[in-house]
N, C-alpha and C positions, 0 to 999 in steps of 0.2 A: 820295180819294187815300189809299192805305194807309200807316199808320205804319211807319216804319223800325223795325229791332230795337232800335236805340239809343234812339228816342223811346218805344217800348214798355217797355224796361227803365227809363228814366228816370221815366216816369209811374208804374209799379209801385213803384219804390224810393221816390219822394216820397210816394205814398199810403200806404206803410208807414213813415213817419216819416223818410225820407231828405232830403237837402239837396243842391242844386246850387249850387255856388259857383265864382267866379272868383277865383283866387289868383295873386298877383304876386311874383316872385321876382326878386332881383338878385344878382349875384356880381361880385367884383373879383379881378384877378390882374396881376402884373407881367408875365406870359407870355400873349400874346394867344392863342395856339394851345391854351392849357390850359382856356379858359373854356367853349366849347361841349361839348366832351366831359364836363367836370365837372358842367355843367348837365343834360346828357343822363342822366348817371349818377344825379344826384339824382331825376331824374323816373322813369326807367325802373327803376333798381335800388333805390331807397329809397321814393319816394312811392307808386308803384304797387303796391308789396308790403306797405304799411302796412294792417294789419287795419281794415276798414270803408270802404276806398277800392274803390268799384266800378269806375270807369274814369276816365281823365282824357284830355284832348287839348288841344292848344295849340301855341304856336310859341316858338322861341328866337331873339331878335334877334341879329344879327351884332356882334361886340365893337366897342365904340368907344373911342378913346383919351381918357383925362381928363388933359390936359396938366398942370394944377397938381399933381396928385398922382402923375404919371408911372406910371399904372396903366390897365390896360383894364378895360372894364365890359360886362357883358351882362345882359340881363333876359329872363324868360320870362313869359308870360301863359297860364295854364292853366285850363281849365273842368274841374271835378272833381265827380263824383257821389259822395257819401258815404252810407253806410246810415243814419246817424244823427247827432245833434249831438256824440255822444262821439268819434266818428271824426274829425269836423272839428276839435274842440278838440284832440285829440291830435296831429293834424297841425300845428295852429297852434303848439302847444308845441314839438314835435320839430324842426321845419323853419323856423320863425319867418319866414313870408313877409312881404314888404314891404307887402303889402296883401291883404284879403279882402273880397269882395262877394258877399253871398248873393244869388243869382238867383231861386232857387224853393225853398220856396214864397214867394209874392210878398207875402202879407199877414201871415197869423199863423202861428206855429209852436208847437205844443203839445208839451211835453217830458214823455214818460211818467216818472214817479217814478224807476223803475229806471235809466233813461238819465241822468237828473240825478244820482243817487246815484253811478252809474259814472263820470260825468264829473268830479264833485267828487273822488272817490277817486283818479281818474287824475291830476288836477291836484295833488292832495296829494302823491302818489308822485313826480310829476316834480320838484316843488319840493324834496322830501326829497333826491332823487337828485342834483339840481343842487346844493343845499346842500352834501351830502356831499362831492362833487366839489371844490367850491370850498375848503371846509374841509381836505379832504385835501391841497390844494396850498399852503395858507398856514399851517397849524398845525404845531407840533412832533408827532412820533410820539406822545408821552405825551399831549398835550392832545387829538390826535385820537382816542386809544384811550378817553379820559374821556367824550368826546362820544359816541362809539359805544355806551360802556356805559349812558349816560343815555338815548339813543334806544331801546336794547334794553328798558330798564325802562319807557319810555313805551309802546312796542308792546305789552309784556306787560300794562301797566294798561290800554290800549284793549281788548285781548282780554277781559279780566275785566269790563269794563264792558259789552261787547256781550253776553257770556254772562249777565250778571246781567239785562240788559234783556230778552234773550230768555226767560229764566226767569220774570221778572216778567209778561211778556206771556202766556205760557202759563198762569200762575196765574190771571191776571185772567180769560182766555178759559173756564177751567174753573170759576171761580166765577160765571159769568154763567147 
């Protein structure tokens, strides 16, 4: 039996460091009619357009009423193929699914150091963006400007340290 194009794409992506995962999303609203269009928008216009997402498919459940909270709720179960672990982590940070289940590979997953570095840097950037957003909402403009200035100095220090490290590495390589 010949493999379908989806199966071939899945095999090729996983053999090159990709991951197949099942993601679970939930959403609530006071308006029942808003839920399925909002969930479809999340999937079609945001998740599918995220760098590193190869494809996704799944289903959106019909909304149900949660009486005690007087809201409606819906959920979606999606199977998503990611190019690498960085893409999966970025989706987890950006969209905060209610659950994630890695389907494939089934046993081990080796992370190339470049992917690990990229994932850690992305996590740090997302954390910094989130912190900046929160701080901009709770601090006075003066306090926020001071923190911005401190962060700029920290960024400049980080750049200098990276440049020094690269210079030291080049000197060590030439000395060998």
